[in-house]
FISENU-401900 format. One line per 4 residues: their letters; for each residue x, z, y of N, C-alpha, C, O, CB. Coordinates in Angstrom, 3 decimals. Glycine has a CB too. Layout:
REM FISENU-401900
A = X Z Y X Z Y X Z Y X Z Y X Z Y ~ ...
END
This chain:
REM FISENU-401900
MEII = 10.213 -8.342 -2.948 10.487 -7.102 -3.245 11.753 -6.650 -2.705 12.735 -7.382 -2.826 10.426 -6.946 -4.549 ~ 11.850 -5.463 -2.089 12.436 -4.894 -1.330 12.598 -3.441 -1.445 11.757 -2.876 -0.745 12.001 -5.246 -0.393 ~ 13.483 -2.504 -2.162 13.893 -1.482 -2.477 14.583 -0.747 -1.071 15.676 -1.104 -0.629 14.724 -1.762 -3.652 ~ 13.734 0.355 -0.444 14.081 0.961 0.727 14.070 2.379 0.584 13.510 2.758 -0.444 13.265 0.561 1.760
DDHQ = 14.599 3.403 1.433 14.111 4.630 1.725 14.124 5.194 3.377 14.596 6.228 3.851 14.911 5.495 0.828 ~ 13.563 4.312 3.874 13.589 4.843 5.488 12.246 4.690 5.877 11.951 3.518 6.114 14.595 3.958 6.608 ~ 11.371 5.481 6.011 9.916 5.395 6.386 9.418 4.287 7.615 8.419 3.569 7.662 9.539 6.878 6.849 ~ 10.540 4.466 8.574 10.165 3.487 9.858 10.590 1.908 9.590 10.015 0.899 9.998 11.056 4.044 11.321
REAV = 11.863 2.024 8.717 12.330 0.646 8.329 10.968 -0.178 7.436 10.641 -1.351 7.617 13.863 0.861 7.274 ~ 10.353 0.735 6.509 9.314 0.028 5.680 8.350 -0.108 6.317 7.538 -0.875 5.800 8.918 0.552 4.550 ~ 7.937 0.503 7.672 6.668 0.207 8.192 7.148 -0.939 9.166 6.234 -1.647 9.590 5.868 1.522 8.891 ~ 8.247 -1.200 9.533 8.583 -2.523 10.241 8.485 -3.690 9.201 7.966 -4.778 9.447 10.110 -2.479 10.902
LAFE = 8.967 -3.381 8.184 9.198 -4.616 7.219 7.554 -4.668 6.785 6.955 -5.718 7.017 10.500 -4.308 5.714 ~ 7.081 -3.935 6.378 5.542 -4.324 6.030 4.575 -4.723 6.978 3.621 -5.456 6.721 4.894 -3.285 5.458 ~ 4.890 -4.127 8.306 3.720 -5.234 9.367 4.521 -6.543 9.735 3.933 -7.623 9.793 3.194 -4.409 11.181 ~ 5.658 -6.448 9.943 6.329 -8.038 9.946 5.595 -8.710 9.118 4.889 -9.576 9.633 7.876 -8.256 9.453
AARA = 5.532 -8.560 7.811 5.011 -9.081 6.596 3.737 -9.783 6.945 3.491 -10.989 6.980 4.800 -7.989 5.543 ~ 2.845 -8.545 7.242 1.507 -8.732 7.613 1.264 -9.310 8.506 0.287 -10.051 8.396 0.905 -7.880 7.766 ~ 1.737 -9.298 9.365 1.534 -10.224 10.705 2.100 -11.804 10.300 1.926 -12.589 11.232 2.564 -9.502 12.177 ~ 2.519 -12.198 9.508 2.970 -13.568 8.781 1.440 -13.584 7.643 1.135 -14.724 7.293 4.956 -13.390 7.758
GASV = 0.898 -12.909 7.314 -0.513 -13.336 6.480 -0.406 -12.955 5.440 -1.271 -13.292 4.632 -0.928 -14.692 6.282 ~ 0.724 -12.067 4.990 0.840 -11.503 3.522 -0.114 -9.903 3.454 -0.115 -9.047 4.338 2.770 -11.227 3.146 ~ -0.810 -9.856 2.245 -1.307 -8.426 1.906 0.177 -7.603 1.414 1.042 -8.149 0.729 -2.639 -8.494 0.506 ~ 0.231 -6.572 1.786 1.509 -5.889 1.750 0.966 -4.771 0.810 -0.199 -4.388 0.920 2.178 -5.395 3.287
LVVR = 1.886 -4.210 -0.186 1.959 -2.616 -0.732 3.305 -2.067 -0.822 4.340 -2.484 -1.343 1.364 -2.433 -2.222 ~ 2.956 -0.844 -0.060 4.115 0.096 -0.104 3.946 1.410 -1.137 3.166 2.322 -0.862 4.334 0.621 1.410 ~ 4.783 1.404 -2.384 4.843 2.170 -2.981 5.817 3.186 -2.601 6.997 2.978 -2.319 4.874 1.704 -3.926 ~ 5.242 4.244 -2.619 6.431 5.411 -2.418 6.263 6.579 -3.608 5.209 6.964 -4.115 6.252 6.249 -0.737
NSVA = 7.487 6.977 -3.868 7.355 8.128 -4.965 6.588 9.359 -4.512 5.975 10.057 -5.320 8.786 8.642 -5.414 ~ 6.622 9.570 -3.449 6.028 11.159 -3.032 4.840 10.977 -2.226 4.687 9.873 -1.705 7.124 12.150 -2.067 ~ 4.029 11.822 -2.052 2.915 11.831 -1.444 3.612 11.809 0.242 3.315 10.930 1.051 1.921 13.189 -2.001 ~ 4.469 12.828 0.514 5.196 12.744 1.774 5.554 11.884 2.440 5.287 11.695 3.627 6.015 13.142 1.782
GAVA = 6.556 10.927 1.359 6.878 9.565 1.928 6.053 8.672 2.581 6.026 8.006 3.617 7.284 8.877 1.074 ~ 5.250 8.947 1.394 3.634 7.604 1.466 2.799 8.244 2.796 2.068 7.379 3.277 2.099 7.711 -0.467 ~ 2.747 9.117 3.279 2.035 9.614 4.622 3.305 9.548 5.633 2.957 9.478 6.812 1.288 11.345 4.498 ~ 4.389 9.554 5.461 5.292 8.910 6.553 5.039 7.683 7.100 4.707 7.519 8.274 6.516 8.759 6.137
VARA = 5.215 6.637 6.123 4.933 5.210 6.319 3.414 4.706 6.535 3.175 3.838 7.374 5.472 4.533 5.133 ~ 2.581 5.181 5.888 1.536 5.013 6.687 1.096 5.277 8.002 0.401 4.511 8.670 0.929 5.371 6.227 ~ 1.652 6.733 8.470 1.617 7.087 10.000 2.032 6.026 10.857 1.377 5.584 11.801 2.495 8.250 10.341 ~ 3.286 5.597 10.435 4.259 4.970 11.118 3.392 3.474 10.966 3.371 2.787 11.987 5.931 5.165 10.423
VAER = 2.940 3.133 10.193 2.328 1.515 10.595 1.067 1.722 11.131 0.509 0.782 11.697 2.109 0.379 9.270 ~ 0.473 2.918 11.033 -0.822 3.155 11.886 -0.460 3.484 13.503 -1.299 3.208 14.361 -1.695 4.512 11.198 ~ 0.613 3.985 13.809 1.030 3.895 15.299 1.373 2.574 15.683 1.163 2.181 16.830 2.207 4.763 15.635 ~ 1.905 1.833 14.779 2.757 0.416 15.502 1.694 -0.525 15.082 1.592 -1.416 15.925 4.559 -0.120 14.794
APEL = 0.943 -0.652 14.193 0.130 -1.990 13.864 -1.179 -1.776 13.416 -1.715 -2.434 12.525 0.766 -2.827 12.799 ~ -1.827 -0.609 14.200 -3.269 -0.202 13.608 -3.817 -1.235 12.938 -4.047 -1.088 11.737 -4.308 0.214 14.633 ~ -4.115 -2.428 13.568 -4.665 -3.450 12.983 -4.341 -3.855 11.796 -5.130 -4.615 11.234 -4.585 -4.303 13.617 ~ -3.441 -3.567 11.295 -3.062 -4.539 10.173 -3.385 -3.063 8.857 -3.943 -3.161 7.765 -0.961 -5.388 10.389
AFAV = -2.813 -1.865 9.487 -3.576 -0.630 8.459 -4.819 -0.637 7.525 -6.002 -0.759 7.841 -4.015 0.405 9.277 ~ -4.260 -0.478 6.297 -5.494 -0.434 5.546 -6.680 0.895 5.968 -6.330 2.063 6.141 -4.960 -0.305 3.965 ~ -7.756 0.521 6.050 -8.749 1.462 6.889 -10.277 1.695 5.635 -10.595 0.787 4.867 -9.288 0.397 8.749 ~ -10.843 2.722 5.669 -11.847 2.928 5.106 -12.510 3.171 6.013 -12.089 4.053 6.761 -11.870 3.661 4.234
EGVA = -13.821 2.509 6.349 -14.684 2.968 7.299 -14.146 2.714 9.043 -14.965 2.964 9.927 -14.858 4.542 6.879 ~ -13.408 2.451 9.241 -12.331 2.183 10.347 -11.451 3.178 10.345 -10.547 3.284 11.174 -12.836 2.061 11.738 ~ -11.641 3.868 9.525 -10.191 5.428 9.527 -8.872 4.947 8.671 -8.873 4.938 7.440 -10.858 7.299 8.386 ~ -7.762 4.554 9.460 -6.518 4.029 8.769 -6.367 5.288 7.464 -6.673 6.468 7.640 -4.987 3.934 10.040
TLHH = -5.916 4.810 6.376 -5.506 5.931 5.439 -4.578 5.249 4.504 -4.008 4.178 4.715 -6.757 6.653 4.644 ~ -4.495 5.974 3.475 -3.295 5.584 2.401 -3.884 6.146 1.055 -4.769 7.000 1.037 -1.638 6.366 2.777 ~ -3.350 5.626 -0.005 -3.884 5.736 -1.388 -2.924 6.919 -2.254 -1.752 6.603 -2.455 -3.807 4.116 -2.134 ~ -3.271 7.894 -2.623 -2.541 9.034 -3.345 -3.714 9.745 -4.370 -4.889 9.410 -4.516 -1.874 10.227 -2.118
GRFA = -2.940 10.868 -5.035 -3.947 11.156 -6.156 -4.664 12.619 -5.705 -5.482 13.283 -6.342 -3.100 11.261 -7.773 ~ -4.149 12.849 -4.562 -4.711 14.319 -3.919 -5.932 14.298 -3.067 -6.285 15.217 -2.327 -3.632 14.987 -2.961 ~ -6.672 12.926 -3.276 -7.738 13.281 -2.627 -9.075 13.918 -3.670 -8.994 13.950 -4.898 -8.078 11.985 -1.813 ~ -9.845 14.225 -3.160 -11.296 14.722 -4.228 -11.690 13.544 -4.767 -11.482 12.432 -4.282 -12.797 15.431 -3.432
RDDR = -12.218 13.776 -5.701 -12.925 13.104 -6.820 -14.031 11.986 -6.099 -13.888 10.782 -6.314 -13.739 14.346 -7.819 ~ -14.865 12.374 -5.444 -15.759 11.463 -4.707 -15.074 10.400 -3.633 -15.351 9.204 -3.552 -16.751 12.375 -3.951 ~ -14.039 11.182 -2.770 -13.234 10.405 -1.769 -12.643 9.448 -2.512 -12.839 8.290 -2.144 -12.202 11.174 -0.980 ~ -11.824 9.670 -3.669 -11.117 9.248 -4.418 -11.807 7.774 -4.847 -11.222 6.701 -4.700 -10.881 10.283 -5.389
QRLD = -12.948 7.898 -5.317 -13.745 6.659 -5.641 -13.785 5.766 -4.555 -13.181 4.693 -4.574 -15.130 6.950 -6.026 ~ -14.493 6.172 -3.568 -14.681 5.237 -2.574 -13.302 4.547 -2.125 -13.193 3.373 -1.772 -15.379 5.927 -1.426 ~ -12.202 5.556 -2.209 -11.267 5.018 -1.673 -10.863 3.767 -2.704 -10.700 2.615 -2.300 -10.241 6.076 -1.365 ~ -10.725 4.184 -4.127 -10.218 3.005 -4.897 -11.032 1.752 -4.915 -10.488 0.659 -5.067 -10.039 3.383 -6.255
EAVE = -12.571 1.911 -4.735 -13.343 1.120 -4.225 -13.131 -0.027 -3.291 -13.267 -1.237 -3.471 -13.987 1.774 -3.826 ~ -12.762 0.665 -2.250 -12.057 -0.234 -0.837 -10.844 -0.619 -1.207 -10.600 -1.777 -0.869 -11.801 0.613 0.642 ~ -10.041 -0.105 -1.746 -8.500 -0.906 -1.908 -8.921 -2.152 -3.036 -8.400 -3.265 -3.100 -6.987 0.366 -2.706 ~ -9.791 -1.724 -3.715 -10.119 -3.208 -4.940 -10.687 -4.087 -3.826 -9.937 -5.033 -3.582 -11.589 -2.957 -6.562
RAFG = -11.970 -4.045 -2.960 -12.414 -5.100 -2.236 -11.030 -5.774 -0.944 -11.086 -6.932 -0.532 -13.923 -4.417 -1.499 ~ -10.172 -5.014 -0.605 -9.015 -5.271 -0.248 -8.112 -6.018 -0.557 -7.627 -6.984 0.032 -8.645 -4.617 -0.246 ~ -7.811 -5.393 -1.830 -6.510 -5.945 -2.465 -6.779 -6.625 -3.828 -5.787 -6.899 -4.503 -5.440 -4.759 -2.690 ~ -8.288 -7.000 -4.421 -8.415 -6.945 -5.463 -8.614 -8.843 -5.452 -8.536 -9.470 -4.395 -9.532 -5.767 -5.913
KARA = -8.820 -9.393 -6.545 -8.474 -10.934 -6.691 -9.306 -11.789 -5.943 -9.048 -12.975 -5.741 -8.573 -11.426 -8.097 ~ -10.475 -11.092 -5.459 -11.467 -11.707 -4.638 -11.416 -11.456 -3.181 -12.444 -11.575 -2.514 -12.701 -11.326 -5.086 ~ -10.239 -11.101 -2.617 -9.654 -10.536 -1.151 -9.692 -12.014 -0.573 -9.531 -13.121 -1.086 -7.848 -9.644 -1.121 ~ -9.984 -11.549 0.761 -10.187 -12.635 1.922 -8.508 -12.666 1.986 -7.642 -11.847 1.679 -11.230 -12.090 3.613
ARGQ = -8.487 -13.955 2.511 -6.675 -13.993 2.784 -6.215 -13.487 3.982 -6.509 -14.378 4.779 -6.001 -15.479 2.835 ~ -5.669 -12.595 4.604 -5.117 -12.060 5.510 -4.267 -10.983 5.602 -4.303 -10.244 4.619 -5.803 -11.919 6.055 ~ -3.426 -10.633 6.586 -2.497 -9.548 6.648 -2.868 -8.547 6.370 -4.097 -8.607 6.402 -1.980 -9.335 7.609 ~ -2.472 -7.359 6.029 -2.837 -5.943 5.695 -2.022 -5.316 5.001 -1.514 -5.922 4.057 -3.936 -5.783 5.074
VLVG = -1.641 -3.903 5.254 -0.774 -2.987 4.653 -1.476 -1.808 4.098 -2.195 -1.043 4.741 0.215 -2.578 5.583 ~ -1.152 -1.729 2.649 -1.733 -0.622 2.039 -0.490 0.192 1.434 0.156 -0.161 0.448 -2.835 -1.080 0.942 ~ -0.270 1.349 2.204 0.459 2.414 1.633 0.260 3.303 0.502 -0.937 3.590 0.474 0.575 3.086 2.422 ~ 0.809 3.796 -0.321 0.438 4.971 -1.480 1.665 4.789 -2.403 2.639 4.044 -2.289 -1.192 4.709 -2.442
TQTL = 1.322 5.709 -3.367 1.810 6.292 -4.144 1.681 5.896 -5.818 0.686 5.231 -6.109 1.409 7.370 -3.748 ~ 2.470 6.203 -6.758 2.033 5.552 -8.036 0.615 5.529 -8.709 0.344 5.198 -9.864 2.789 6.080 -8.930 ~ -0.304 6.001 -7.620 -1.712 5.572 -8.384 -2.268 4.265 -8.011 -3.355 3.811 -8.368 -2.888 6.588 -8.087 ~ -1.315 3.665 -7.181 -1.420 2.069 -6.839 -1.241 1.173 -8.178 -1.753 0.083 -8.433 -0.151 1.601 -5.699
EQSL = -0.564 1.779 -8.776 0.113 0.920 -10.195 -0.863 1.442 -11.309 -0.606 1.140 -12.475 2.015 1.397 -10.682 ~ -1.690 2.013 -11.095 -2.767 2.781 -12.350 -4.461 2.556 -12.128 -5.076 3.206 -11.282 -2.528 4.716 -12.284 ~ -5.046 1.649 -12.918 -6.172 1.488 -13.339 -6.816 0.999 -11.840 -7.944 1.354 -11.497 -6.724 2.802 -14.129 ~ -5.943 0.130 -10.989 -6.701 -0.465 -9.973 -6.355 -2.270 -10.315 -5.292 -2.815 -10.612 -6.133 0.227 -8.294
DIDA = -7.710 -2.829 -10.123 -7.205 -4.292 -10.483 -6.879 -5.000 -9.127 -7.714 -5.756 -8.632 -8.397 -5.207 -11.351 ~ -5.381 -4.709 -8.372 -5.169 -5.411 -7.257 -3.919 -6.146 -7.342 -3.055 -5.995 -8.206 -5.212 -4.589 -6.157 ~ -3.906 -6.902 -6.431 -2.453 -7.922 -6.345 -1.860 -7.809 -4.727 -2.657 -7.439 -3.865 -2.915 -9.903 -6.724 ~ -0.520 -8.119 -4.359 -0.065 -8.114 -3.271 0.674 -9.503 -2.940 0.801 -10.437 -3.732 0.676 -6.979 -3.201
DFLL = 1.103 -9.458 -1.705 2.075 -11.006 -1.528 3.425 -10.410 -1.716 4.327 -10.983 -2.329 2.004 -11.963 0.231 ~ 3.552 -8.986 -1.046 4.519 -8.462 -0.456 4.704 -7.156 -1.004 3.698 -6.447 -0.992 4.353 -8.499 0.854 ~ 5.927 -6.586 -1.561 6.225 -5.331 -2.282 7.307 -4.589 -1.626 8.475 -4.976 -1.643 6.601 -5.587 -3.709 ~ 6.940 -3.612 -1.099 8.124 -2.672 -0.791 7.823 -1.492 -1.716 6.661 -1.147 -1.928 8.240 -2.190 0.864
TDLA = 9.046 -0.770 -2.359 9.332 0.305 -3.011 10.370 1.205 -3.083 11.539 0.826 -3.022 9.229 0.048 -3.842 ~ 10.073 2.306 -3.202 11.121 3.436 -3.363 11.662 3.080 -4.863 10.955 2.722 -5.805 10.403 5.137 -3.217 ~ 13.167 3.272 -4.866 13.687 3.485 -6.176 12.786 4.042 -7.199 12.071 4.991 -6.878 14.767 4.303 -6.087 ~ 12.727 3.468 -8.637 12.220 4.204 -9.831 12.957 3.805 -11.105 13.845 2.963 -11.233 10.709 3.949 -10.020
PVDV = 12.447 4.521 -11.932 12.855 3.926 -13.492 12.446 2.417 -13.756 11.506 1.822 -13.230 12.028 4.840 -14.736 ~ 13.131 2.045 -14.458 12.879 0.269 -14.690 11.391 -0.079 -15.021 10.684 -0.969 -14.548 13.836 -0.398 -16.133 ~ 11.042 1.104 -16.197 9.673 0.494 -16.678 8.665 0.821 -15.503 7.604 0.197 -15.491 9.114 1.191 -18.204 ~ 8.946 1.853 -14.409 7.921 1.795 -13.143 7.880 0.830 -12.525 6.898 0.177 -12.170 8.054 2.623 -12.182
LLQR = 9.461 0.590 -12.267 9.521 -0.995 -11.151 8.661 -2.232 -11.650 8.012 -3.004 -10.944 11.284 -1.768 -11.084 ~ 8.842 -2.246 -13.368 8.291 -3.396 -13.749 6.620 -3.609 -13.690 5.941 -4.634 -13.748 8.796 -3.545 -15.049 ~ 6.209 -2.003 -13.532 4.829 -2.011 -13.267 4.750 -2.679 -12.003 4.294 -3.811 -11.842 4.184 -0.649 -13.263 ~ 5.153 -2.030 -11.228 4.962 -2.169 -9.617 5.026 -3.679 -9.348 4.239 -4.294 -8.628 6.215 -1.342 -8.675
IGRL = 6.185 -4.255 -10.098 6.267 -5.616 -9.788 5.219 -6.460 -10.022 4.933 -7.499 -9.428 7.218 -6.112 -10.357 ~ 4.506 -5.764 -11.217 2.979 -6.349 -11.815 1.995 -6.689 -10.547 1.158 -7.592 -10.534 2.094 -5.025 -12.872 ~ 2.212 -5.983 -9.731 1.199 -5.855 -8.700 1.303 -6.860 -7.499 0.635 -6.917 -6.467 1.262 -4.466 -8.179 ~ 2.270 -7.584 -7.915 2.843 -9.007 -6.965 2.071 -10.324 -7.236 2.570 -11.053 -8.093 4.541 -9.440 -7.359
H = 1.127 -10.668 -6.740 0.964 -12.207 -7.301 -0.396 -11.972 -8.255 -0.878 -12.913 -8.886 2.539 -12.854 -8.347
END
């Protein structure tokens, strides 16, 4: 786990870990921060960016209900316990730490209160 607040640096760390075979979660405290990192990953390493139906995307709470359901299902397929081992990067907000049965090999996160960090750390392995 590494705590940083620079979207370009986060993107580089994320796709370097994914290129080494890790499933990577990047959890930002704001939608704007998550969008910035997701955009940087998709621009620099599109083959590693999480995608739904071939479209690179991220996970946050501002999606419409139907879209969010499809997104949640795709996240659980890609990052759930039955996932195939492969390098990939999923960027999102605190929605990734709530009601999704997922785990990752590498976590990048913004600073947050200790209880929130503990919940985020719980997504590792």
